[in-house]
C-alpha positions in Angstrom: 0.0 0.0 0.0 1.4 3.4 -0.9 2.6 5.4 2.1 2.7 9.2 2.5 6.1 10.1 3.9 7.8 13.2 5.0 11.2 14.3 3.8 13.4 15.6 6.6 14.4 18.5 4.4 10.8 19.8 4.8 11.5 21.0 8.3 14.8 22.8 7.5 16.4 24.7 9.3 15.3 22.4 12.0 17.1 19.1 12.3 16.6 15.6 11.1 15.5 14.7 14.6 12.8 17.3 14.3 11.7 15.8 11.0 11.0 12.5 12.7 9.1 14.2 15.5 6.9 16.1 13.1 6.2 13.0 11.1 5.2 11.0 14.2 3.0 13.7 15.7 1.2 14.5 12.5 0.6 11.0 11.4 2.8 10.5 8.4 3.4 6.9 7.4 7.2 7.1 6.9 10.2 9.4 6.6 12.7 10.0 3.8 16.1 11.0 5.2 17.9 13.8 3.3 21.6 13.1 3.9 22.9 16.6 4.1 24.8 19.2 6.1 23.0 18.2 9.3 25.6 15.9 10.8 23.0 13.7 12.4 21.6 12.8 8.9 25.0 11.3 8.0 25.0 8.9 11.0 23.5 5.6 10.3 22.9 4.5 13.9 21.5 7.9 14.9 19.0 7.8 12.0 18.0 4.2 12.9 17.5 5.1 16.5 15.2 8.0 15.5 13.1 5.7 13.5 12.8 3.2 16.4 12.1 5.9 19.0 9.4 7.6 17.0 8.0 4.3 15.6 8.1 5.8 12.0 9.7 3.6 9.3 12.2 5.0 6.8 11.0 4.7 3.2 14.0 6.2 1.4 17.5 7.7 1.7 18.2 10.8 -0.4 21.8 10.6 -1.5 24.0 13.7 -0.9 24.1 14.8 -4.5 22.9 18.4 -4.2 25.2 21.3 -5.0 25.5 22.2 -1.4 26.2 18.6 -0.3 29.0 18.0 -2.8 31.5 17.3 0.1 29.2 15.3 2.3 30.6 11.7 2.5 33.5 12.7 0.4 33.6 13.9 -3.2 33.6 10.6 -5.1 30.0 10.3 -6.5 29.9 6.5 -6.7 31.2 6.3 -3.2 28.3 8.5 -2.0 25.8 6.1 -3.6 27.3 3.0 -2.1 27.2 4.7 1.4 23.6 5.7 0.8 22.8 2.1 0.0 24.6 0.9 3.1 22.4 3.3 5.2 19.3 2.2 3.4 20.0 -1.4 4.2 20.8 -0.6 7.8 17.6 1.4 8.4 15.2 -0.7 6.4 14.6 1.6 3.5 14.0 0.2 0.0 14.8 3.2 -2.1 17.7 5.6 -2.7 16.8 8.8 -4.4 19.6 10.2 -6.6 20.0 13.2 -8.9 21.6 12.8 -12.4 25.2 14.1 -12.6 26.1 17.7 -13.1 27.5 18.5 -16.6 31.0 19.0 -15.1 31.0 15.5 -13.7 31.8 14.1 -17.2 33.3 10.8 -16.2 30.5 10.0 -13.7 27.9 11.0 -16.2 29.3 8.9 -19.0 28.8 5.7 -17.0 25.8 6.8 -15.0 22.9 4.9 -16.6 24.8 1.6 -16.6 26.2 2.3 -13.2 22.8 2.8 -11.6 21.6 -0.5 -13.2 24.7 -2.2 -11.7 24.1 -0.7 -8.3 20.5 -1.9 -8.2 21.6 -5.4 -9.1 24.4 -5.4 -6.5 22.3 -3.9 -3.6 18.8 -5.1 -4.3 17.6 -1.5 -3.8 15.6 0.9 -6.0 17.8 3.8 -7.2 15.1 6.2 -8.2 16.6 8.9 -10.5 15.0 12.3 -10.0 13.8 14.7 -12.7 15.7 18.0 -12.6 15.4 21.4 -14.4 17.3 24.0 -16.4 19.2 26.6 -14.4 17.9 30.0 -15.2 18.4 33.5 -13.8 14.8 34.6 -14.8 11.7 33.0 -16.4 13.6 32.8 -19.7 15.0 29.6 -21.2 17.6 28.1 -19.0 20.9 26.3 -19.3 20.8 22.5 -19.2 23.1 21.5 -16.3 22.6 17.7 -16.0 23.9 14.7 -17.9 22.8 12.5 -19.5 19.7 14.6 -19.1 17.3 16.1 -16.6 14.2 13.9 -17.6 14.5 10.3 -16.4 11.7 9.2 -18.7 14.1 9.7 -21.6 16.6 7.2 -20.2 16.5 3.5 -19.5 16.4 3.7 -15.7 14.4 1.0 -14.1 13.2 3.4 -11.4 12.5 7.1 -11.2 11.4 9.9 -9.0 9.1 12.8 -10.1 9.5 16.0 -8.2 6.7 18.5 -8.9 8.7 21.6 -8.0 11.4 20.6 -10.5 8.8 19.9 -13.1 7.3 23.4 -12.6 10.7 25.1 -13.3 11.2 23.0 -16.4 7.7 23.5 -17.7 7.2 19.7 -17.8 3.7 18.1 -17.8 3.9 15.8 -14.8 1.0 13.5 -15.9 2.6 13.0 -19.3 6.0 12.3 -17.6 4.3 9.8 -15.4 2.7 8.1 -18.4 6.0 7.9 -20.2 7.6 6.3 -17.1 4.7 3.9 -16.5 5.7 1.2 -13.9 9.2 2.7 -13.7 7.8 5.5 -11.6 8.8 4.4 -8.1 8.9 7.6 -6.0 7.2 11.0 -5.8 8.4 14.2 -4.2 5.0 15.8 -3.5 5.3 19.6 -3.6 4.3 22.4 -6.0 5.6 25.4 -8.0 4.5 28.2 -10.2 7.1 27.9 -12.9 9.5 30.6 -11.6 13.3 30.3 -11.8 13.3 29.3 -8.2 13.0 25.8 -6.9 10.0 26.8 -4.8 8.9 23.5 -3.1 5.5 25.0 -2.2 2.8 23.2 -0.2 1.0 21.0 -2.8 -2.1 22.9 -4.1 -0.5 26.3 -3.7 1.2 26.2 -7.1 0.2 25.6 -10.7 1.5 22.1 -11.5 -1.9 20.4 -11.0 -0.8 18.4 -8.0 -4.3 17.2 -7.4 -4.8 16.0 -10.9 -1.4 14.3 -10.7 -2.2 12.4 -7.5 -5.6 11.3 -9.0 -3.8 10.0 -12.1 -1.4 8.0 -9.9 -4.3 6.5 -7.9 -6.1 5.6 -11.1 -3.0 4.1 -12.7 -2.3 1.7 -9.8 0.8 3.5 -8.5 2.3 1.5 -5.6 5.5 3.4 -4.9 6.2 6.0 -2.2 4.8 9.5 -2.0 7.0 11.8 0.0 6.1 15.4 1.0 9.1 17.6 0.2 8.2 21.2 0.9 10.1 24.4 1.9 9.0 25.7 5.3 12.0 28.0 5.9 9.7 31.1 6.0 7.6 29.6 8.8 7.8 32.0 11.7 6.8 29.5 14.4 6.5 25.7 15.0 2.7 26.1 14.7 3.1 27.6 11.2 5.4 24.8 10.1 3.0 22.2 11.5 0.2 23.8 9.5 2.1 23.5 6.3 3.1 19.9 7.0 -0.4 18.9 8.0 -2.0 20.6 5.0 0.4 18.7 2.7 -0.4 15.4 4.3 -4.2 16.0 4.1 -3.8 17.1 0.5 -2.0 13.8 -0.4 -4.5 11.6 1.3 -7.5 13.5 -0.1 -6.4 13.3 -3.7 -4.6 9.9 -3.7 -7.0 8.3 -1.3 -4.2 6.8 0.8 -4.7 5.7 4.3 -2.2 4.8 7.0 -1.3 1.1 6.6 -2.4 -1.3 9.3 
């Protein structure tokens, strides 16, 4: 049964520990751990203990492949993915979320598609490659910054992630992308955007991507992967404001997908 999870990055600048606490108190089904600059997120045993303490399972590990996490767990990209797989096994997660390589990572990019296939065979995990977007300084056409490309539906990956905020920047139709991926669509970052140059990560329903229509399409197509709320709450002025955004996102997901907490 599809679970509605919470990404720990959704509570930034609060910590990974706070992410688990919010997920438990608000009734999320699972947590996705963003391995990042929060030192706790890099510690396998600490993450496992948080899951046990709050009685919230971990659905996915997001590998440290963002621009600002380039030095987390070293600088060798394949090494980061193997460490992410080790953490996933240790905490019971079945999926590792990964971004495609940056254009300047030419050697890594050249072997990326085959390397992801090899990793999945070696580890038994889903490595769900995420859709990205052009980098742009305004609403004008941007510069493509990812290789072999930003759209996982155009490659032969066995598993993929759709992030609605990224699709908004790129101007991608998320339902059409989901149709192209078919059963290869394994993971969702539920959020929203208005098509600006910023990666907005709005509460779903507050943007223009058609998040409600997208969730209804997933439900009708038999999607059985993970849906993870990944929103930006940095502007929240209080814990109550942050809780409101996180609760609204969970309610939106359950209303439009029809998900219920697994028994």
